[in-house]
MIVO-54434 format. One record per atom (N, C-alpha, C, O): x, y, z; chain; atom name. Coordinates in Angstrom, 3 decimals. Each point is the difference from the previous one (the first is absolute). Layout:
% residues N
+----------+----------+----------+---+----+
:       c1 :       c2 :       c3 : c :  a :
+----------+----------+----------+---+----+
:        X :        Y :        Z : A : CA :
...
+----------+----------+----------+---+----+
***
This chain:
% residues 85
+----------+----------+----------+---+----+
:       c1 :       c2 :       c3 : c :  a :
+----------+----------+----------+---+----+
:  -39.952 :  138.164 : -130.816 : A :  N :
:    1.178 :   -0.257 :   -0.800 : A : CA :
:    1.163 :   -0.273 :    0.949 : A :  C :
:    0.246 :    0.762 :    0.935 : A :  O :
:    0.464 :   -1.861 :   -1.187 : A :  N :
:    1.110 :   -0.378 :    0.876 : A : CA :
:    1.146 :   -0.577 :   -0.821 : A :  C :
:   -0.208 :   -0.877 :   -0.839 : A :  O :
:    1.412 :    1.371 :    1.085 : A :  N :
:    1.195 :   -0.556 :   -0.627 : A : CA :
:    0.336 :   -1.281 :    0.739 : A :  C :
:    0.216 :    0.022 :    1.212 : A :  O :
:   -0.171 :   -1.132 :   -1.923 : A :  N :
:    0.284 :   -1.300 :    0.612 : A : CA :
:    1.496 :   -0.266 :    0.091 : A :  C :
:    0.478 :   -0.608 :    0.959 : A :  O :
:    0.251 :    1.069 :   -1.965 : A :  N :
:    1.452 :   -0.199 :   -0.067 : A : CA :
:    0.545 :    1.061 :   -0.934 : A :  C :
:   -0.620 :    0.327 :   -1.011 : A :  O :
:    1.786 :    0.210 :    1.352 : A :  N :
:    0.662 :    0.945 :   -0.891 : A : CA :
:    1.503 :   -0.206 :    0.112 : A :  C :
:    0.540 :   -0.171 :    1.093 : A :  O :
:    0.128 :    0.189 :   -2.248 : A :  N :
:    1.445 :   -0.203 :   -0.062 : A : CA :
:    0.608 :    1.112 :   -0.837 : A :  C :
:   -0.340 :    0.149 :   -1.173 : A :  O :
:    1.246 :    0.642 :    1.771 : A :  N :
:    0.642 :    1.052 :   -0.797 : A : CA :
:    0.804 :   -0.606 :   -1.140 : A :  C :
:    0.593 :   -1.069 :    0.144 : A :  O :
:   -0.579 :    1.749 :   -1.258 : A :  N :
:    0.766 :   -0.449 :   -1.162 : A : CA :
:    1.441 :    0.464 :    0.171 : A :  C :
:    0.233 :    1.145 :    0.387 : A :  O :
:    0.744 :   -2.015 :   -0.669 : A :  N :
:    1.395 :    0.423 :    0.140 : A : CA :
:    0.340 :    1.135 :   -0.970 : A :  C :
:   -0.606 :    0.099 :   -1.067 : A :  O :
:    1.555 :    0.747 :    1.422 : A :  N :
:    0.418 :    1.080 :   -0.906 : A : CA :
:    0.462 :   -0.566 :   -1.342 : A :  C :
:    0.537 :   -1.105 :   -0.076 : A :  O :
:   -0.756 :    1.875 :   -0.960 : A :  N :
:    0.446 :   -0.407 :   -1.328 : A : CA :
:   -1.066 :   -0.699 :   -0.822 : A :  C :
:    0.284 :   -0.447 :   -1.111 : A :  O :
:   -1.516 :    0.338 :    1.627 : A :  N :
:   -1.092 :   -0.646 :   -0.738 : A : CA :
:   -0.959 :    1.035 :   -0.572 : A :  C :
:   -1.218 :   -0.137 :    0.118 : A :  O :
:    1.764 :    1.152 :   -0.725 : A :  N :
:   -0.831 :    1.011 :   -0.652 : A : CA :
:   -0.794 :    0.803 :    1.008 : A :  C :
:    0.507 :    0.368 :    1.059 : A :  O :
:   -1.753 :   -0.099 :   -1.396 : A :  N :
:   -0.837 :    0.838 :    0.852 : A : CA :
:   -0.915 :   -0.805 :    0.925 : A :  C :
:   -0.907 :    0.568 :    0.608 : A :  O :
:    1.130 :   -1.882 :   -0.490 : A :  N :
:   -0.810 :   -0.823 :    0.904 : A : CA :
:    0.430 :    0.280 :    1.437 : A :  C :
:    1.178 :   -0.114 :    0.339 : A :  O :
:   -2.139 :    0.479 :    0.498 : A :  N :
:    0.269 :    0.303 :    1.404 : A : CA :
:   -0.096 :   -1.265 :    0.847 : A :  C :
:    0.862 :   -0.267 :    0.837 : A :  O :
:   -1.932 :   -0.516 :   -1.067 : A :  N :
:   -0.228 :   -1.191 :    0.823 : A : CA :
:   -0.989 :   -0.927 :   -0.704 : A :  C :
:   -0.675 :    0.383 :   -0.955 : A :  O :
:    0.615 :   -1.604 :    1.454 : A :  N :
:   -1.005 :   -0.981 :   -0.426 : A : CA :
:   -0.828 :   -0.335 :    1.216 : A :  C :
:    0.524 :   -0.099 :    1.110 : A :  O :
:   -1.846 :   -0.080 :   -1.317 : A :  N :
:   -0.854 :   -0.201 :    1.163 : A : CA :
:   -1.250 :   -0.819 :   -0.330 : A :  C :
:   -0.381 :   -0.171 :   -1.158 : A :  O :
:   -0.238 :   -0.324 :    2.232 : A :  N :
:   -1.295 :   -0.687 :   -0.052 : A : CA :
:   -0.967 :    0.853 :    0.808 : A :  C :
:    0.384 :    0.601 :    1.003 : A :  O :
:   -1.645 :   -0.549 :   -1.441 : A :  N :
:   -0.978 :    0.863 :    0.656 : A : CA :
:   -1.360 :   -0.679 :    0.078 : A :  C :
:   -0.396 :   -0.724 :   -0.913 : A :  O :
:   -0.312 :    0.962 :    2.008 : A :  N :
:   -1.400 :   -0.395 :    0.122 : A : CA :
:   -0.808 :    1.278 :   -0.199 : A :  C :
:    0.037 :    0.899 :    0.840 : A :  O :
:   -0.765 :   -0.820 :   -1.949 : A :  N :
:   -0.808 :    1.194 :   -0.245 : A : CA :
:   -1.190 :    0.060 :    0.944 : A :  C :
:   -0.396 :    1.073 :    0.454 : A :  O :
:   -0.166 :   -2.239 :   -0.168 : A :  N :
:   -1.101 :   -0.143 :    0.954 : A : CA :
:   -0.029 :   -1.469 :    0.430 : A :  C :
:    0.952 :   -0.731 :   -0.274 : A :  O :
:   -2.005 :    0.289 :    0.930 : A :  N :
:   -0.066 :   -1.388 :    0.463 : A : CA :
:   -0.140 :   -1.000 :   -1.153 : A :  C :
:    0.224 :   -1.196 :    0.185 : A :  O :
:   -0.590 :    1.683 :   -1.366 : A :  N :
:   -0.260 :   -0.889 :   -1.132 : A : CA :
:    1.115 :   -0.036 :   -1.039 : A :  C :
:    0.081 :   -0.958 :   -0.769 : A :  O :
:    0.775 :    1.969 :    0.722 : A :  N :
:    0.990 :    0.091 :   -1.074 : A : CA :
:    1.399 :    0.196 :    0.556 : A :  C :
:    0.258 :    0.932 :    0.762 : A :  O :
:    0.656 :   -1.838 :   -1.162 : A :  N :
:    1.420 :    0.127 :    0.316 : A : CA :
:    0.770 :   -0.063 :   -1.314 : A :  C :
:   -0.317 :   -0.799 :   -0.880 : A :  O :
:    1.325 :    1.644 :    0.760 : A :  N :
:    0.836 :    0.042 :   -1.194 : A : CA :
:    1.449 :   -0.243 :    0.408 : A :  C :
:    0.466 :    0.531 :    1.007 : A :  O :
:    0.240 :   -1.336 :   -1.794 : A :  N :
:    1.358 :   -0.403 :    0.333 : A : CA :
:    0.967 :    0.402 :   -1.113 : A :  C :
:   -0.362 :    0.040 :   -1.176 : A :  O :
:    1.595 :    0.255 :    1.573 : A :  N :
:    1.052 :    0.271 :   -0.976 : A : CA :
:   -0.109 :    1.331 :   -0.697 : A :  C :
:    0.452 :    0.131 :   -1.138 : A :  O :
:   -1.047 :    0.881 :    1.789 : A :  N :
:   -0.082 :    1.328 :   -0.602 : A : CA :
:    1.336 :    0.717 :    0.165 : A :  C :
:    0.774 :   -0.308 :    0.907 : A :  O :
:   -0.516 :    1.260 :   -1.788 : A :  N :
:    1.197 :    0.830 :    0.168 : A : CA :
:   -0.399 :    1.454 :   -0.119 : A :  C :
:   -0.849 :    0.372 :   -0.811 : A :  O :
:    1.479 :    0.436 :    1.637 : A :  N :
:   -0.247 :    1.439 :   -0.011 : A : CA :
:    1.222 :    0.677 :   -0.594 : A :  C :
:    1.135 :   -0.301 :    0.369 : A :  O :
:   -1.381 :    1.216 :   -1.291 : A :  N :
:    1.077 :    0.744 :   -0.652 : A : CA :
:   -0.254 :    1.491 :    0.156 : A :  C :
:   -1.135 :    0.437 :    0.188 : A :  O :
:    2.211 :    0.334 :   -0.270 : A :  N :
:   -0.120 :    1.449 :    0.035 : A : CA :
:    0.041 :    0.516 :   -1.433 : A :  C :
:    0.907 :   -0.334 :   -0.762 : A :  O :
:   -1.894 :    1.150 :    0.402 : A :  N :
:   -0.050 :    0.575 :   -1.342 : A : CA :
:    0.982 :    1.169 :   -0.105 : A :  C :
:    0.182 :    0.753 :    0.957 : A :  O :
:    0.442 :   -0.607 :   -2.115 : A :  N :
:    0.943 :    1.099 :   -0.199 : A : CA :
:   -0.699 :    1.361 :    0.098 : A :  C :
:    0.617 :    0.986 :    0.406 : A :  O :
:   -1.898 :   -0.930 :   -0.777 : A :  N :
:   -0.757 :    1.248 :    0.057 : A : CA :
:   -0.584 :    0.252 :    1.390 : A :  C :
:   -0.674 :    1.006 :    0.219 : A :  O :
:    0.933 :   -1.924 :    0.724 : A :  N :
:   -0.545 :    0.120 :    1.347 : A : CA :
:   -1.124 :   -0.989 :    0.227 : A :  C :
:   -0.674 :   -0.409 :   -0.946 : A :  O :
:    0.474 :    0.035 :    2.161 : A :  N :
:   -1.034 :   -0.962 :    0.347 : A : CA :
:    0.508 :   -1.433 :   -0.128 : A :  C :
:    1.193 :   -0.244 :   -0.183 : A :  O :
:   -2.115 :   -0.676 :    0.282 : A :  N :
:    0.346 :   -1.417 :    0.025 : A : CA :
:   -0.885 :   -0.795 :   -0.953 : A :  C :
:   -1.110 :    0.411 :   -0.338 : A :  O :
:    1.628 :   -1.552 :   -0.081 : A :  N :
:   -0.768 :   -0.968 :   -0.784 : A : CA :
:    0.067 :   -1.329 :    0.730 : A :  C :
:    0.969 :   -0.288 :    0.703 : A :  O :
:   -2.007 :   -0.518 :   -0.876 : A :  N :
:   -0.018 :   -1.345 :    0.572 : A : CA :
:   -0.344 :   -0.971 :   -1.112 : A :  C :
:   -0.958 :    0.197 :   -0.749 : A :  O :
:    1.762 :   -1.256 :    0.655 : A :  N :
:   -0.170 :   -1.008 :   -1.035 : A : CA :
:   -0.189 :   -1.369 :    0.632 : A :  C :
:    0.633 :   -0.335 :    1.001 : A :  O :
:   -1.513 :   -0.442 :   -1.602 : A :  N :
:   -0.150 :   -1.397 :    0.384 : A : CA :
:    0.964 :   -0.842 :   -0.806 : A :  C :
:    0.631 :    0.495 :   -0.933 : A :  O :
:   -0.511 :   -1.770 :    1.288 : A :  N :
:    0.871 :   -0.874 :   -0.780 : A : CA :
:   -0.565 :   -0.199 :   -1.411 : A :  C :
:   -1.204 :    0.132 :   -0.223 : A :  O :
:    2.082 :   -0.447 :   -0.711 : A :  N :
:   -0.425 :   -0.294 :   -1.371 : A : CA :
:   -0.202 :   -1.494 :   -0.173 : A :  C :
:    0.605 :   -0.803 :    0.710 : A :  O :
:   -1.455 :    0.434 :   -1.654 : A :  N :
:   -0.204 :   -1.402 :   -0.337 : A : CA :
:   -0.128 :   -0.111 :   -1.516 : A :  C :
:   -0.760 :    0.743 :   -0.621 : A :  O :
:    1.498 :   -1.661 :    0.037 : A :  N :
:   -0.041 :   -0.231 :   -1.452 : A : CA :
:    0.292 :    1.277 :   -0.768 : A :  C :
:   -0.581 :    0.246 :   -1.058 : A :  O :
:    1.496 :    0.575 :    1.602 : A :  N :
:    0.421 :    1.215 :   -0.686 : A : CA :
:   -0.945 :    1.175 :    0.119 : A :  C :
:    0.190 :    1.008 :   -0.681 : A :  O :
:   -1.201 :   -1.106 :    1.526 : A :  N :
:   -0.951 :    1.106 :    0.128 : A : CA :
:   -0.343 :    0.300 :    1.446 : A :  C :
:    0.353 :   -0.752 :    0.908 : A :  O :
:   -1.037 :    1.847 :   -0.713 : A :  N :
:   -0.413 :    0.407 :    1.341 : A : CA :
:   -1.106 :   -0.909 :    0.523 : A :  C :
:   -0.829 :   -0.509 :   -0.753 : A :  O :
:    0.848 :    0.325 :    2.068 : A :  N :
:   -1.060 :   -0.798 :    0.625 : A : CA :
:   -1.027 :    0.880 :    0.701 : A :  C :
:   -1.115 :   -0.440 :    0.281 : A :  O :
:    1.500 :    1.697 :    0.002 : A :  N :
:   -0.901 :    0.895 :    0.726 : A : CA :
:    0.446 :    1.447 :   -0.215 : A :  C :
:    1.188 :    0.267 :   -0.180 : A :  O :
:   -2.130 :    0.650 :    0.199 : A :  N :
:    0.305 :    1.429 :    0.008 : A : CA :
:   -0.848 :    0.642 :    1.088 : A :  C :
:   -0.973 :   -0.589 :    0.472 : A :  O :
:    1.348 :    1.801 :   -0.077 : A :  N :
:   -0.674 :    0.672 :    1.097 : A : CA :
:   -0.345 :    1.432 :   -0.391 : A :  C :
:    0.686 :    0.612 :   -0.819 : A :  O :
:   -1.757 :   -0.082 :    1.412 : A :  N :
:   -0.354 :    1.407 :   -0.203 : A : CA :
:    1.042 :    0.876 :    0.691 : A :  C :
:    0.723 :   -0.463 :    0.882 : A :  O :
:   -0.650 :    1.732 :   -1.288 : A :  N :
:    0.941 :    0.932 :    0.630 : A : CA :
:   -0.282 :    0.132 :    1.497 : A :  C :
:    0.928 :    0.076 :    0.806 : A :  O :
:   -2.200 :   -0.049 :   -0.439 : A :  N :
:   -0.381 :    0.122 :    1.401 : A : CA :
:    0.496 :   -1.196 :    0.805 : A :  C :
:    0.539 :    0.173 :    1.094 : A :  O :
:   -0.715 :   -1.386 :   -1.621 : A :  N :
:    0.446 :   -1.198 :    0.707 : A : CA :
:    1.525 :   -0.056 :    0.061 : A :  C :
:    0.555 :   -0.416 :    1.017 : A :  O :
:    0.130 :    0.826 :   -2.082 : A :  N :
:    1.465 :    0.043 :    0.014 : A : CA :
:    0.465 :    0.935 :    1.114 : A :  C :
:    0.931 :   -0.330 :    0.734 : A :  O :
:   -1.565 :    1.481 :   -0.602 : A :  N :
:    0.375 :    0.947 :    1.042 : A : CA :
:   -0.178 :   -0.613 :    1.387 : A :  C :
:    0.884 :    0.131 :    0.847 : A :  O :
:   -2.000 :   -0.792 :   -0.605 : A :  N :
:   -0.260 :   -0.622 :    1.300 : A : CA :
:    0.999 :   -1.117 :    0.298 : A :  C :
:    0.532 :   -0.086 :    1.106 : A :  O :
:   -0.278 :   -0.775 :   -2.107 : A :  N :
:    0.934 :   -1.108 :    0.202 : A : CA :
:    1.424 :    0.522 :    0.185 : A :  C :
:    0.747 :   -0.527 :    0.823 : A :  O :
:   -0.366 :    1.552 :   -1.578 : A :  N :
:    1.348 :    0.557 :    0.115 : A : CA :
:    0.212 :    0.582 :    1.393 : A :  C :
:    1.047 :   -0.220 :    0.608 : A :  O :
:   -2.032 :    0.963 :   -0.092 : A :  N :
:    0.134 :    0.561 :    1.341 : A : CA :
:    0.141 :   -1.103 :    1.042 : A :  C :
:    0.819 :    0.114 :    0.912 : A :  O :
:   -1.607 :   -1.183 :   -1.035 : A :  N :
:    0.078 :   -1.116 :    0.946 : A : CA :
:    1.348 :   -0.712 :   -0.106 : A :  C :
:    0.608 :   -0.326 :    1.020 : A :  O :
:   -0.138 :    0.085 :   -2.238 : A :  N :
:    1.274 :   -0.698 :   -0.199 : A : CA :
:    1.169 :    0.823 :    0.519 : A :  C :
:    0.887 :   -0.536 :    0.665 : A :  O :
:   -0.873 :    1.826 :   -0.957 : A :  N :
:    1.092 :    0.854 :    0.454 : A : CA :
:    0.009 :    0.133 :    1.521 : A :  C :
:    1.067 :    0.054 :    0.610 : A :  O :
:   -2.244 :    0.000 :    0.003 : A :  N :
:   -0.081 :    0.054 :    1.465 : A : CA :
:    0.538 :   -1.297 :    0.605 : A :  C :
:    0.733 :    0.039 :    0.988 : A :  O :
:   -1.088 :   -1.185 :   -1.571 : A :  N :
:    0.500 :   -1.285 :    0.491 : A : CA :
:    1.505 :   -0.105 :   -0.177 : A :  C :
:    0.692 :   -0.548 :    0.858 : A :  O :
:   -0.187 :    1.068 :   -1.958 : A :  N :
:    1.439 :   -0.012 :   -0.248 : A : CA :
:    0.729 :    0.877 :    1.029 : A :  C :
:    1.063 :   -0.367 :    0.501 : A :  O :
:   -1.643 :    1.512 :   -0.202 : A :  N :
:    0.584 :    0.910 :    0.981 : A : CA :
:    0.031 :   -0.635 :    1.392 : A :  C :
:    0.952 :    0.205 :    0.753 : A :  O :
:   -1.985 :   -0.972 :   -0.411 : A :  N :
:   -0.045 :   -0.679 :    1.296 : A : CA :
:    1.135 :   -1.020 :    0.156 : A :  C :
:    0.426 :   -0.281 :    1.120 : A :  O :
:    0.057 :   -0.266 :   -2.217 : A :  N :
:    1.074 :   -0.994 :    0.057 : A : CA :
:    1.356 :    0.620 :    0.288 : A :  C :
:    0.899 :   -0.677 :    0.498 : A :  O :
:   -0.744 :    1.955 :   -0.804 : A :  N :
:    1.301 :    0.650 :    0.184 : A : CA :
:    0.305 :    0.121 :    1.482 : A :  C :
:   -0.882 :    0.316 :    0.799 : A :  O :
:    2.141 :   -0.569 :   -0.430 : A :  N :
:    0.358 :    0.181 :    1.412 : A : CA :
:   -0.079 :    1.467 :    0.380 : A :  C :
:    0.423 :    0.873 :   -0.758 : A :  O :
:   -0.955 :   -0.614 :    1.907 : A :  N :
:   -0.108 :    1.375 :    0.472 : A : CA :
:    1.313 :    0.425 :    0.641 : A :  C :
:    0.521 :   -0.672 :    0.889 : A :  O :
:   -0.006 :    1.780 :   -1.348 : A :  N :
:    1.271 :    0.505 :    0.515 : A : CA :
:   -0.318 :    1.009 :    1.100 : A :  C :
:   -0.716 :    0.975 :   -0.222 : A :  O :
:    1.257 :   -1.225 :    1.405 : A :  N :
:   -0.202 :    0.906 :    1.114 : A : CA :
:    1.065 :    1.097 :   -0.047 : A :  C :
:    1.189 :   -0.279 :   -0.154 : A :  O :
:   -1.620 :    1.486 :    0.285 : A :  N :
:    0.923 :    1.142 :    0.013 : A : CA :
:    0.767 :   -0.003 :    1.323 : A :  C :
:   -0.553 :   -0.289 :    1.062 : A :  O :
:    1.820 :    0.613 :   -1.158 : A :  N :
:    0.822 :    0.083 :    1.214 : A : CA :
:   -0.448 :    1.200 :    0.814 : A :  C :
:   -0.185 :    1.094 :   -0.534 : A :  O :
:    0.015 :   -1.306 :    1.826 : A :  N :
:   -0.484 :    1.080 :    0.859 : A : CA :
:    1.151 :    0.789 :    0.575 : A :  C :
:   -0.218 :    0.951 :    0.750 : A :  O :
+----------+----------+----------+---+----+
***
């Protein structure tokens, strides 16, 4: 599983944290996913909609794996602040 691209969502867009593209394996790539934080805790991942409906859904286990990968990739983008010595 590899995050191909991730873009943080600007503040003020509800509970959406970021939008991202992912390669689940060598055969499957998904584009335009968004990760959201649930009010009860944890994360949800949604694919893009088409014709007013969902195009894909994921098991809880896969959502957990993708969320961990996406959040790690997002964290890698943040500038590292060095503590003053």
